[in-house]
C-alpha positions as CSV (number, residue, x, y, z in Angstrom):
1,M,93.0,102.1,67.6
2,T,91.1,100.5,64.7
3,D,89.0,97.4,65.1
4,D,91.1,94.7,63.5
5,P,90.2,91.3,64.9
6,T,93.6,89.7,64.1
7,D,95.9,91.7,66.3
8,R,93.7,93.8,68.7
9,L,92.0,92.9,71.9
10,R,89.4,95.0,73.6
11,I,88.5,94.2,77.2
12,F,85.2,95.8,78.6
13,L,84.5,96.2,82.3
14,P,81.5,97.7,84.1
15,M,81.9,101.3,85.4
16,R,82.7,99.9,88.9
17,P,84.8,96.9,87.9
18,A,85.6,94.2,90.5
19,A,87.6,92.5,87.8
20,L,90.0,95.3,87.0
21,P,93.1,93.4,88.4
22,D,92.2,90.4,86.3
23,A,91.8,92.6,83.2
24,Q,95.2,94.2,83.9
25,R,96.9,90.8,84.2
26,L,95.2,89.6,81.1
27,A,96.3,92.7,79.2
28,A,99.9,92.2,80.4
29,W,99.7,88.6,79.0
30,A,98.5,89.9,75.6
31,T,101.0,92.7,75.5
32,R,103.8,90.2,76.3
33,A,102.7,88.1,73.3
34,G,102.8,91.2,71.0
35,M,99.1,92.0,70.9
36,E,97.7,95.5,71.3
37,V,95.2,95.8,74.1
38,R,92.7,98.4,75.3
39,V,90.8,98.1,78.6
40,E,87.6,100.2,78.7
41,L,85.0,101.0,81.3
42,V,81.6,101.1,79.8
43,A,78.0,101.2,81.0
44,T,76.7,99.0,78.1
45,L,78.7,96.8,75.8
46,P,79.4,98.5,72.4
47,D,79.4,97.1,69.0
48,C,82.9,96.2,67.8
49,S,84.6,93.9,65.2
50,A,87.9,93.2,67.1
51,T,88.4,90.3,69.4
52,A,86.6,91.4,72.6
53,L,86.1,90.2,76.1
54,A,83.6,91.5,78.6
55,I,84.2,90.7,82.3
56,G,81.4,91.3,84.8
57,E,77.7,92.1,84.7
58,F,76.2,94.1,81.8
59,V,72.5,94.4,81.0
60,N,73.1,93.8,77.2
61,A,75.5,90.9,77.5
62,A,73.2,88.3,76.1
63,D,72.6,90.3,72.9
64,W,76.3,91.4,72.6
65,I,77.8,87.9,72.5
66,T,75.9,87.0,69.2
67,S,79.3,87.6,67.4
68,S,81.8,84.7,67.5
69,S,84.6,87.2,68.3
70,R,83.0,88.3,71.5
71,T,83.0,86.5,74.9
72,H,81.4,87.4,78.2
73,L,82.8,86.0,81.5
74,P,81.8,86.5,85.1
75,A,84.1,88.5,87.4
76,G,86.4,86.5,89.7
77,D,86.5,83.3,87.7
78,W,90.2,83.1,86.7
79,A,89.9,79.5,85.6
80,S,87.3,80.5,82.9
81,L,89.4,83.5,82.0
82,R,92.5,81.4,81.4
83,D,90.6,78.8,79.4
84,W,89.4,81.6,77.1
85,A,92.9,83.2,76.8
86,S,94.7,80.0,75.8
87,P,93.1,79.8,72.3
88,Y,92.5,83.5,71.7
89,L,95.8,85.0,72.7
90,P,99.1,84.5,70.9
91,V,101.4,81.9,72.5
92,C,104.2,83.3,74.7
93,D,106.5,82.0,77.3
94,V,104.7,81.7,80.6
95,P,106.5,83.9,83.1
96,F,107.2,83.3,86.8
97,S,105.7,85.6,89.4
98,L,107.8,87.4,91.9
99,F,106.2,89.2,94.8
100,N,108.4,92.0,96.1
101,D,108.8,95.7,96.6
102,N,111.6,96.1,94.1
103,G,111.8,94.2,90.8
104,T,113.9,94.6,87.7
105,T,110.9,94.3,85.4
106,P,107.8,96.5,85.2
107,E,105.1,95.6,87.7
108,V,102.2,93.7,86.3
109,L,100.2,94.9,89.3
110,P,101.5,96.6,92.4
111,G,103.9,94.2,94.2
112,E,103.9,91.6,91.4
113,Y,106.6,91.2,88.7
114,W,106.8,88.7,85.9
115,V,110.3,87.2,85.7
116,E,112.1,84.4,84.0
117,A,112.5,80.8,85.3
118,G,115.4,80.5,87.7
119,T,114.8,83.8,89.4
120,P,115.2,83.3,93.2
121,C,111.8,83.2,95.1
122,A,109.8,83.3,91.8
123,M,106.9,80.8,91.4
124,S,105.0,79.5,88.4
125,L,101.3,80.5,88.7
126,H,100.6,80.3,85.0
127,M,99.7,84.0,85.1
128,A,96.8,83.4,87.5
129,P,96.2,85.9,90.4
130,P,98.0,84.8,93.6
131,E,94.8,84.7,95.6
132,W,93.3,82.2,93.0
133,S,96.4,80.0,93.1
134,L,96.4,80.0,96.9
135,L,92.7,78.9,96.9
136,Q,93.5,76.0,94.6
137,H,96.4,74.8,96.9
138,A,94.3,75.2,100.0
139,R,91.4,73.2,98.6
140,A,93.7,70.3,98.0
141,R,94.9,70.4,101.6
142,D,91.8,71.6,103.5
143,T,93.8,74.5,104.8
144,R,92.2,77.2,107.0
145,L,93.5,80.8,106.6
146,A,93.3,83.7,109.0
147,L,94.3,87.3,108.2
148,A,95.2,90.2,110.5
149,E,95.1,93.4,108.6
150,S,95.9,97.0,109.7
151,C,96.8,99.4,106.9
152,T,95.1,97.2,104.2
153,G,91.8,97.5,106.1
154,G,90.4,94.2,105.0
155,D,91.5,94.5,101.3
156,L,93.3,91.2,101.3
157,A,90.3,89.4,102.7
158,A,88.1,91.1,100.0
159,R,90.4,89.9,97.3
160,I,90.0,86.3,98.5
161,T,86.3,86.5,99.1
162,A,85.7,87.8,95.6
163,L,86.6,84.4,94.3
164,P,84.0,81.7,94.0
165,G,84.6,79.0,96.6
166,S,86.6,81.2,98.9
167,S,85.0,79.6,101.9
168,A,87.3,76.6,101.3
169,L,90.2,78.9,102.3
170,L,89.3,81.9,104.4
171,H,88.3,81.0,107.9
172,H,88.3,84.4,109.5
173,G,90.0,87.8,109.5
174,F,90.7,90.7,111.8
175,V,90.9,94.4,110.8
176,T,92.8,95.8,113.7
177,Y,93.4,99.4,112.6
178,S,94.0,100.8,116.1
179,N,96.6,99.8,118.7
180,E,93.7,99.0,121.1
181,A,92.3,96.5,118.6
182,K,95.6,94.9,118.1
183,I,96.0,94.5,121.9
184,R,92.4,93.2,122.5
185,L,91.8,91.0,119.5
186,L,95.3,89.8,118.6
187,K,97.0,89.9,122.0
188,V,99.8,92.2,120.8
189,Q,101.8,93.3,123.8
190,E,101.4,96.9,124.9
191,A,105.1,96.9,125.7
192,T,105.9,96.0,122.1
193,L,103.8,98.8,120.7
194,A,105.3,101.3,123.2
195,R,108.8,100.2,122.2
196,V,108.7,99.8,118.4
197,G,105.3,101.2,117.4
198,A,102.5,99.6,115.2
199,V,104.7,99.6,112.1
200,A,107.4,97.1,113.0
201,E,108.3,93.5,112.3
202,E,107.9,92.6,116.0
203,T,104.3,93.9,115.9
204,A,103.5,92.1,112.7
205,L,104.8,88.8,114.2
206,E,102.6,89.3,117.3
207,M,99.6,90.0,115.1
208,L,100.4,86.8,113.2
209,S,100.6,84.8,116.4
210,G,97.2,86.1,117.4
211,A,95.7,85.2,114.0
212,L,97.1,81.7,114.1
213,R,95.2,80.7,117.2
214,E,92.4,79.1,115.3
215,A,93.9,78.7,111.8
216,D,96.4,76.5,109.9
217,I,98.1,79.4,108.1
218,A,97.9,83.2,108.5
219,A,99.3,86.5,107.4
220,A,99.6,89.9,109.2
221,I,100.0,93.3,107.6
222,T,100.8,96.6,109.3
223,G,102.1,99.8,107.7
224,I,101.7,103.3,106.4
225,A,99.6,103.4,103.2
226,G,99.6,107.2,102.9
227,P,99.2,109.9,101.9
228,G,100.1,111.0,105.4
229,G,101.3,109.1,108.5
230,A,105.0,109.1,107.8
231,V,107.3,109.2,110.8
232,P,111.1,109.5,111.0
233,G,112.6,106.3,109.6
234,K,109.2,105.1,108.4
235,P,108.2,106.8,105.2
236,V,104.8,106.4,103.4
237,G,104.8,102.9,101.8
238,T,106.6,101.2,104.7
239,V,104.7,98.0,105.4
240,C,105.6,95.1,107.7
241,I,104.3,91.7,106.5
242,A,104.4,88.4,108.4
243,W,103.1,85.0,107.4
244,G,103.4,81.5,108.9
245,A,101.8,78.2,109.7
246,R,101.2,76.3,112.9
247,G,104.4,74.5,114.0
248,M,106.6,76.4,111.6
249,E,109.0,79.3,112.0
250,P,107.2,82.5,111.0
251,Q,108.5,84.7,108.2
252,V,108.5,88.5,108.3
253,R,109.8,91.3,106.1
254,T,109.5,95.0,105.6
255,G,108.5,96.4,102.2
256,H,108.9,99.9,100.9
257,F,106.2,100.3,98.3
258,H,105.6,103.2,96.0
259,G,102.5,104.8,94.5
260,D,99.2,106.0,95.9
261,R,97.3,104.5,98.9
262,W,95.6,101.8,96.8
263,S,98.9,100.8,95.2
264,V,100.6,100.4,98.6
265,Q,97.7,98.4,100.0
266,Y,97.4,96.1,96.9
267,A,101.2,95.5,96.8
268,A,101.3,94.6,100.5
269,G,98.5,92.1,99.9
270,S,100.2,90.5,97.0
271,V,103.5,90.1,98.9
272,A,101.5,88.5,101.8
273,L,99.9,86.1,99.3
274,G,103.3,85.2,97.8
275,G,104.5,84.3,101.3
276,L,101.4,82.2,102.0
277,L,101.8,80.4,98.6
278,G,105.4,79.5,99.6
279,L,104.0,77.7,102.7
280,L,101.8,75.4,100.6
281,R,104.1,74.7,97.6
């Protein structure tokens, strides 16, 4: 790829990038608009003449941004990222986001598909991450969120707390990896676990009920992220996800996600976020 500032975008991230999902979403936006994109992991920011964006911390950021075609933004601040993208990236139709385990378009990130308006269950997030959109809705309503995570191991809570101002949304979370923890901390019934096991919609609903005791909304996730752990009828990638609010009928679904362990965990978190967003819209 040559450095042509008119139709190229280079995105630079630190070697351990917290902002990789944001960069991938931004790259998908640019690609949708017909722009060629390259996402690079670098220790220090290199000299380049193409339009370039650095996301995260770099020791030489202050010297690097002397060129008008280069911008440096903090990780986790999607509002600033979107403000930068609007004038720099070509205009394109804003897609709707669909959070599912099976879409007809390529995944933007695991569990998230960009679709056209009118697609059932799709929502307009203006290409922002679902966790950022959920935070904005919760701020307006003073909503407290609780999470009960098993196979995701706290990953969903980490996605939310990576955002500035996340204390306005996340009240508390449980990582109940073992059956014993599910019973003791979330009051899941031993009889339920004995009858259907940890990876079951009934178990996810009881986890949700436990998480909702001191929150306004909650989500619960239990599944098999892999690479091992499959049992008959429950292959790797099987995840049960429940979400709900106080005084409302809870929702639950079983997803069958593909990819490696991280992909399954990330996809499950995104579907849970999509469900929570539906409660506040």
